[in-house]
N, C-alpha and C positions, 0 to 999 in steps of 0.2 A: 500548200505545204511549203514551209520555208526551207532554206538550205540546211540549217542546223537540225531541223526536225527530220528531214530526209536522211541526214547522216546518222542521227541517233537510231532511226528505224532500221537503217541498213546494218548498223552495229548489232542491234538486238537480234535481227533475223539471222545473222551469221554467227551469233554466240560470242561476239567480241565484248570485252568489258571496257567501258569508257572510263578514262582516268579523270579525276576531278580537276577543276581548274587550278593551276598553280602547283600541281603535284610534281615531284621530282621524277623524271622519267629517264630511261636509258637511251643511248644512241640506237638508231635503227640497226638491227642485226646483232646487237650486243649479246643476246641470248640465243637467238635462233640458229646462228652459224655454229656447226659442230666444232668444238675445240676453242671457240672464241671465249675469252675471259669475261665474266660479268663485272659490272661496275662495283668495285670494292667499296667505294665511298657510300653507296646506297646500303650495303650490308652493314657497314659501321654505324650509319645513321639509325637504322632500324634497331640494331642490338643496343646501342646507347639509349635509345628511347625506352626500350623494355627495362633496362637496368635502372633508369631514372624513375620510372613508374613503380617498380618493385621497391626501390629504396624509399620512395615516398609512402609506401604502405599499401599500394594497390595489390590485390590478390590475383593469383593466376586465373581464377574463375572470372574475375572482372575484366580480364584482358580479352578482347576479341580482335580478330584480324582487321575488322573495320575500324575499331578504335585505334589500333596500332598504326594503321595506314594514315589516319587523320593526324595523330600525334606526331608521327615522323615526317609528315608532309610528303608522302609518296602515294602512288596509286595502289589500290587493293590488288590489281592485277600484277603489279610489280612484286608484291609479297608472295603471291601464289606461284609466280615463276620461280621463286627460290625455295619456298617451303610449302609442303602439301597442306600443312595446317599448323595450329598453334603449338602442339607438342613438339613438332620438328623444329620450329623456330626456337622454342624454349631450350631445347637440347643444345642448339648452337649458342644460345645466351650463356648457358652454364659452362660450356666448353670455353667460352671467351674469358671466363674467370679462372680457368684452370692454369696452374703453374706447378710444374713438377717439383720445384723447390731445389735446394742445394743437394749435391750428391754426397752421401755419407763418406767420410774419409776412410773408414775401415780400420781405424786403429784400435778401437774398443767398442764393445756393444753398447756400453753406457753412453759414450760420446755420440755414437750414431743415433741412438734413440733420442737423446737430448736435441740433436740437430733437427730431427724430424718433428718432434713436438714443438720446438721453438718456431718452426715454420708455421705450424697450425696456430700457435698463439698469435703470431703476427697477422695471419689471415683473419683471425677473430677480431683483432683490433681494427681492421679495415672495415669501416661502416658498410661499404657497398657489398663486399663479399659476404659478410655475416648476415646482412639483411636479406640478400637473395637466397642464400642457402637455408636460412631459417624459414623463409617462405616456402621453399620446396619441401623441406622436411615436414613442416606442419600440415602440408596439403598432399602428402604422399598418397594417402588412401584415395583421394579424389583423382589423382593422376598416376595410377600405377605403371602405365606404359612409360611415362616420362622418367620416373624414378628407376625403373628397370634398365632402361637404356643408359641413363647417366651412370648407374652403378656399374654396368658392364663396360662402358667405354672410359670412365674416369676413375671411379673409386677402386675398382679391381686392381688397376695398375699400382695405385698407391699402397694398397694392402699387401700386394706381392712384394713390394720393396721392404715393407716392415717384416714380412715373413722371412725374407732372405737374411736380414740382420739377426733375427731371433734364431734361425737355424744355424747361423755361423756361431752364435753364442753358445748354443747347445753343443756344437762340435768342439769348441775350444774349452768347454768346461766352465764358462762364465754363467751359464743358466742351466737349470735342471733340464734333463732331456726326457723326463717322463711326463711332461705336460703337453697338452694340445697346443700347437702353435697358433691356431686361430683364437683360442681363448686367451693366450698370452698377449696377442696383439690387441685384443679388446681391453685387457687390463691396463695396458700402457696408453692407448689412444683415446679410449672412451671418456676419461675425466676431462681432457682438454676439449674434445668436441662438445661435450655436454655444456661446459661453461661458454664456449664460443658461439654455439648455435641455439641451444635450448634455454639457456639462462643468461640473457644479455645483461642482467644486472650484476652478475658475478664478475669480480675483478680478475683480469688477466694480467697479473702482476709480473714484473721482472723476476726471473728465477723460478717461475712456476713449472717450467719444463723439467728443470733439475729436480725439483721437489717430487714430482710425480714419478719420474724414472727411478730415483733413489728409493722411494717408498715401496715401489713394486719390486725392484731388484732385491730388496732386503728379504722379501718373502719367497723369491724364486731362485735364490742362489743354491747351489748344490749343498746338501746337508752333509755334515761331517760323518765319516764312517763310524758306526757303533763300535765301542771297544769290544775286544774279544771276550767271550764268556770265561770266567775264571775256571 
């Protein structure tokens, strides 16, 4: 038995996972020591690899940890030291695209809503962001856990920001206060998201945010009081 054969047999018997030749590995102890930071460059390489593949049209179902390790030039064991599986890795990929966007100025509900929708419009114009999010949305039923976790960790925070603006508008009299705030948020946000993620052929033209906000506000402004009966 050769030396390399004996080493492979020993690794198999102890449950160790052999790294492929040429794979990017971490310094000894980079993960094992409690509190020691892991190699951030490896994280970036893996996440960038996933983003590139999704942007090129590869589906989540076609991504395996083995393929990702090969494409990223890292060992499979390196991936599993970071992520328990593909869905955990994908969640970090989605988080890497997250940007809270500009803080609403708070001067008027209209201006704040335009600011929020304009941020979504610009994200939709970014090929990488829109391609990845379209992939996730279209495959949500195949990966319900991934969507649930993304919704709870990313989407919910954004929706709460919209709710806060709408509640302020109700309190100030800029918006009717007899409407459900979640329904109102959908009326404002859904048209932009629909164009950006589900209908990539739709134009995301300059001024679209203002058009959507003004059209919805026209219908949700407080109604004038009825004249008193004669």
